[in-house]
PLY file of the C-alpha trace (Angstrom):
ply
format ascii 1.0
element vertex 329
property float x
property float y
property float z
element edge 328
property int vertex1
property int vertex2
end_header
192.97 202.44 195.49
193.28 202.85 191.71
193.87 206.07 189.81
190.25 206.50 188.66
189.02 206.34 192.25
191.63 208.87 193.37
190.55 211.46 190.80
186.98 211.31 192.09
187.99 212.32 195.59
187.44 215.90 196.76
190.19 215.69 199.36
193.70 214.24 199.36
195.36 211.96 201.92
197.23 215.04 203.19
193.92 216.83 203.80
192.75 213.85 205.84
195.94 213.74 207.90
195.62 217.45 208.66
192.03 217.33 209.86
192.30 214.07 211.79
195.27 215.35 213.78
193.53 218.64 214.52
190.28 216.94 215.52
191.96 214.53 217.91
191.83 217.20 220.65
188.29 218.38 219.89
185.57 218.10 222.52
183.37 216.64 219.79
185.58 213.62 219.11
183.09 211.21 220.70
179.92 212.85 219.36
177.94 210.90 216.79
178.73 211.90 213.21
175.03 211.83 212.38
174.33 214.45 215.05
177.23 216.61 213.93
176.09 216.55 210.31
172.48 217.30 211.26
173.48 220.30 213.33
175.73 221.60 210.56
172.78 221.21 208.14
174.88 219.41 205.55
174.52 215.94 204.02
173.79 213.52 206.84
176.32 210.88 207.74
174.86 207.75 206.13
175.96 205.22 208.75
174.06 205.20 212.04
175.21 203.58 215.24
176.52 204.50 218.67
180.13 203.93 217.60
179.87 206.16 214.53
181.94 209.03 215.97
185.08 210.83 214.77
187.14 208.83 217.27
186.28 205.68 215.31
188.09 206.97 212.22
190.80 209.49 213.08
193.41 206.88 213.99
193.34 205.45 210.47
195.34 206.65 207.48
193.55 207.53 204.26
194.42 204.19 202.70
193.24 202.35 205.79
189.91 204.20 205.64
189.44 202.84 202.14
189.46 199.33 203.55
186.94 199.85 206.37
183.41 198.39 206.12
180.98 201.08 204.98
183.85 203.25 203.73
185.69 200.85 201.45
186.24 202.43 198.02
183.62 205.11 198.70
185.63 208.30 198.47
182.46 210.38 198.71
182.03 209.17 202.30
185.58 210.11 203.16
184.93 213.52 201.59
181.80 213.87 203.73
183.69 212.78 206.83
186.31 215.47 206.22
183.58 218.06 205.54
181.89 217.22 208.85
185.13 217.45 210.82
186.22 220.67 209.11
182.87 222.40 209.54
182.69 221.32 213.17
186.19 222.64 213.85
185.35 225.92 212.11
182.25 226.34 214.24
183.94 225.24 217.42
187.03 227.44 217.23
185.39 230.85 217.88
183.93 229.43 221.07
187.11 227.85 222.32
187.41 230.00 225.43
183.77 229.49 226.30
184.00 225.74 225.86
187.13 225.57 227.98
185.50 227.65 230.71
182.29 225.61 230.83
184.16 222.33 230.59
186.59 223.25 233.38
183.81 224.38 235.66
181.69 221.29 235.19
184.57 218.83 235.38
186.26 220.32 238.44
183.26 221.20 240.53
180.31 219.39 238.94
178.46 222.64 239.38
175.24 221.52 237.76
175.17 218.30 239.76
175.47 220.30 242.97
172.75 222.68 241.84
170.40 219.82 241.06
170.94 218.45 244.53
170.55 221.89 246.11
167.10 222.50 244.65
166.03 218.85 244.78
165.60 218.21 241.07
165.65 214.42 240.55
168.11 213.27 237.93
165.71 210.65 236.58
163.17 213.20 235.31
162.54 212.28 231.65
163.61 214.70 228.92
160.40 213.79 227.08
158.38 215.43 229.88
160.31 218.71 229.78
159.23 221.71 227.72
162.27 221.54 225.45
161.42 221.92 221.77
160.60 218.88 219.67
163.82 219.37 217.67
165.88 219.31 220.85
164.01 216.28 222.16
164.67 214.54 218.86
168.39 215.27 219.16
168.40 214.02 222.75
166.72 210.81 221.63
169.36 210.31 218.94
172.12 210.83 221.50
170.37 208.61 224.07
169.88 211.54 226.43
166.84 210.24 228.26
166.73 212.16 231.53
168.20 215.11 233.42
171.15 212.99 234.54
172.25 212.07 231.02
171.50 215.63 229.86
173.97 217.00 232.40
176.53 214.23 231.82
176.45 214.76 228.06
176.94 218.49 228.50
179.80 218.08 230.94
181.70 215.58 228.86
181.24 217.00 225.39
179.98 220.58 225.70
177.49 219.77 222.93
175.45 222.80 223.97
177.91 225.03 222.12
176.87 223.43 218.84
173.18 223.01 219.58
172.42 226.39 221.06
168.73 227.17 221.42
166.76 225.83 224.36
169.34 223.07 225.01
171.90 225.75 225.83
169.32 227.87 227.68
168.39 225.07 230.07
172.02 224.05 230.46
173.03 227.58 231.44
170.07 227.85 233.81
171.14 224.68 235.61
174.75 225.83 235.67
173.87 229.24 237.17
170.83 228.05 239.11
168.47 230.44 237.37
165.24 229.20 238.94
162.98 231.32 236.74
164.38 229.81 233.55
164.50 226.29 235.00
160.77 226.62 235.71
160.16 227.29 232.01
161.42 223.81 231.09
160.96 221.65 234.19
157.99 221.34 236.58
159.90 223.39 239.13
158.53 226.05 241.47
160.69 229.07 242.18
161.93 229.41 245.77
160.98 225.79 246.47
162.72 222.46 246.15
161.80 219.41 244.14
159.51 218.98 241.16
155.75 219.33 241.48
152.69 217.80 239.85
150.94 221.17 239.64
153.79 222.68 237.64
153.98 219.54 235.49
150.38 220.08 234.45
151.15 223.75 233.85
153.93 222.78 231.41
151.36 220.91 229.35
148.91 223.83 229.38
151.63 226.30 228.43
151.96 224.52 225.09
148.40 225.51 224.14
147.81 228.43 221.82
145.54 231.22 222.98
142.60 229.97 220.92
143.11 226.37 222.02
143.16 227.45 225.65
140.02 229.54 225.25
138.23 226.66 223.52
138.90 224.39 226.49
138.08 227.11 229.01
134.72 227.59 227.34
134.11 223.84 227.42
134.74 223.82 231.17
132.28 226.63 231.85
134.28 229.85 231.74
132.47 232.83 230.23
134.66 234.54 227.65
134.33 238.02 226.08
132.64 238.03 222.68
135.86 239.11 220.95
137.64 236.06 222.33
134.81 233.73 221.38
134.93 235.00 217.80
138.57 233.98 217.52
137.89 230.34 218.34
137.76 228.57 214.98
138.00 225.01 216.26
135.21 222.59 215.47
133.60 220.43 218.12
135.56 217.40 216.89
138.81 219.36 216.99
138.12 220.47 220.55
137.36 216.86 221.50
140.70 215.74 220.04
142.50 218.61 221.74
141.02 217.67 225.11
142.05 214.04 224.60
145.61 215.08 223.70
145.94 217.35 226.73
144.57 214.59 228.96
147.12 212.12 227.55
149.99 214.53 228.20
148.75 215.29 231.71
148.50 211.54 232.29
152.13 211.08 231.20
153.20 213.68 233.74
151.00 212.15 236.44
152.52 208.72 235.79
155.90 210.12 236.77
154.50 211.85 239.87
152.77 208.74 241.20
153.58 209.50 244.84
152.17 213.00 244.56
149.07 211.68 242.84
148.51 209.30 245.75
148.99 212.15 248.22
146.50 214.23 246.27
144.02 211.36 246.32
144.29 211.13 250.09
143.85 214.88 250.42
140.67 214.76 248.38
139.25 212.17 250.77
139.93 214.62 253.59
137.96 217.39 251.88
140.65 219.32 249.98
139.42 220.33 246.51
141.35 220.26 243.26
140.63 223.96 242.91
142.57 224.61 246.08
145.33 222.21 245.05
145.98 224.11 241.82
145.79 227.61 243.30
149.59 227.62 243.43
149.58 228.14 239.66
148.32 231.66 240.38
146.57 232.01 237.02
142.80 231.46 236.91
142.70 230.00 233.40
145.42 227.44 234.07
143.83 226.58 237.43
140.45 225.90 235.81
141.94 223.74 233.05
144.25 221.89 235.42
141.42 221.16 237.83
139.09 219.73 235.19
141.70 217.72 233.28
143.16 216.30 236.48
139.66 215.40 237.73
139.16 213.34 234.58
142.51 211.61 235.03
141.85 210.80 238.67
138.36 209.46 237.98
139.48 207.29 235.07
142.36 205.87 237.08
140.28 205.23 240.21
142.07 207.80 242.37
138.91 209.78 242.85
135.25 208.96 243.45
132.38 210.68 241.64
131.44 212.42 244.88
134.97 213.80 245.27
134.95 214.89 241.64
131.72 216.78 242.18
133.20 218.47 245.24
136.17 219.57 243.14
134.17 221.18 240.32
135.20 224.77 239.69
131.90 226.44 238.93
132.05 230.10 239.82
128.75 230.02 241.69
129.83 227.06 243.83
133.53 227.69 244.26
134.42 228.82 247.76
137.74 230.28 246.64
136.11 231.90 243.62
133.75 233.76 245.93
136.55 234.95 248.16
138.98 236.02 245.47
136.47 237.00 242.80
137.99 234.75 240.17
136.14 234.14 236.94
0 1
1 2
2 3
3 4
4 5
5 6
6 7
7 8
8 9
9 10
10 11
11 12
12 13
13 14
14 15
15 16
16 17
17 18
18 19
19 20
20 21
21 22
22 23
23 24
24 25
25 26
26 27
27 28
28 29
29 30
30 31
31 32
32 33
33 34
34 35
35 36
36 37
37 38
38 39
39 40
40 41
41 42
42 43
43 44
44 45
45 46
46 47
47 48
48 49
49 50
50 51
51 52
52 53
53 54
54 55
55 56
56 57
57 58
58 59
59 60
60 61
61 62
62 63
63 64
64 65
65 66
66 67
67 68
68 69
69 70
70 71
71 72
72 73
73 74
74 75
75 76
76 77
77 78
78 79
79 80
80 81
81 82
82 83
83 84
84 85
85 86
86 87
87 88
88 89
89 90
90 91
91 92
92 93
93 94
94 95
95 96
96 97
97 98
98 99
99 100
100 101
101 102
102 103
103 104
104 105
105 106
106 107
107 108
108 109
109 110
110 111
111 112
112 113
113 114
114 115
115 116
116 117
117 118
118 119
119 120
120 121
121 122
122 123
123 124
124 125
125 126
126 127
127 128
128 129
129 130
130 131
131 132
132 133
133 134
134 135
135 136
136 137
137 138
138 139
139 140
140 141
141 142
142 143
143 144
144 145
145 146
146 147
147 148
148 149
149 150
150 151
151 152
152 153
153 154
154 155
155 156
156 157
157 158
158 159
159 160
160 161
161 162
162 163
163 164
164 165
165 166
166 167
167 168
168 169
169 170
170 171
171 172
172 173
173 174
174 175
175 176
176 177
177 178
178 179
179 180
180 181
181 182
182 183
183 184
184 185
185 186
186 187
187 188
188 189
189 190
190 191
191 192
192 193
193 194
194 195
195 196
196 197
197 198
198 199
199 200
200 201
201 202
202 203
203 204
204 205
205 206
206 207
207 208
208 209
209 210
210 211
211 212
212 213
213 214
214 215
215 216
216 217
217 218
218 219
219 220
220 221
221 222
222 223
223 224
224 225
225 226
226 227
227 228
228 229
229 230
230 231
231 232
232 233
233 234
234 235
235 236
236 237
237 238
238 239
239 240
240 241
241 242
242 243
243 244
244 245
245 246
246 247
247 248
248 249
249 250
250 251
251 252
252 253
253 254
254 255
255 256
256 257
257 258
258 259
259 260
260 261
261 262
262 263
263 264
264 265
265 266
266 267
267 268
268 269
269 270
270 271
271 272
272 273
273 274
274 275
275 276
276 277
277 278
278 279
279 280
280 281
281 282
282 283
283 284
284 285
285 286
286 287
287 288
288 289
289 290
290 291
291 292
292 293
293 294
294 295
295 296
296 297
297 298
298 299
299 300
300 301
301 302
302 303
303 304
304 305
305 306
306 307
307 308
308 309
309 310
310 311
311 312
312 313
313 314
314 315
315 316
316 317
317 318
318 319
319 320
320 321
321 322
322 323
323 324
324 325
325 326
326 327
327 328
């Protein structure tokens, strides 16, 4: 390293030695530098790859860093590396006790793993099908967190939830403390029951709709709405068509995971059970109506349901047996 290069550097070799020794005991030592920089909202680490973690670099001296591929003679990248490690340490330190507590609990007792088994949540349920935010799903994709199993394993091993916060931390805490109400907000889980359910999976999709979007689809499927609600619907016919297609695609993605339950539902329909009755567990008339009609389309298009069965499962108020009994609109 020549003198001109040295003067360009923001940090000295001593600064590097200080931070690399401190970071060697951090829980984030094996977390991708790209993820760390993104969560700190600073310049992103320019090198992507599964091995691009602090542990890849902290064993090297400053001079050795200057000889590494991708780093060689690029002091600005060493400066960024030190910034990322310093900012991460600064953020991590105030939560030290919390991290230690969560880490000890999960490592010693595998509390979340036991809770998953207790309530019958399968570890292979895809993160993409949860109701986590798109930002959180994007982070999970970057970190190769594809299902509930890798979500829990990542959290146990690196306590990344402390940095992420938001709905990642909310779901993590719910699994750790077995808060069924909160779990049901993110997974197709039914409180006071075990396992995951197709009905709740469809509900997760419908929950993403705005009030006006939901009313537009309700109107399409025959529900009479108050004039004040109708006036709020600003969607064009084409927009409603696209919305219906999108909801159907998302319901289909959920149904593809719940193939066994779809087959069971198909058999039940042949025995006279209606989709209206099947979705009564949602206990919300609007969601029941939407779920029934969207699922009927999915079943018909995928040959799980005949036209006669579909007709039997229509949820018209005048024809619906359960609508007459319970007075649902």
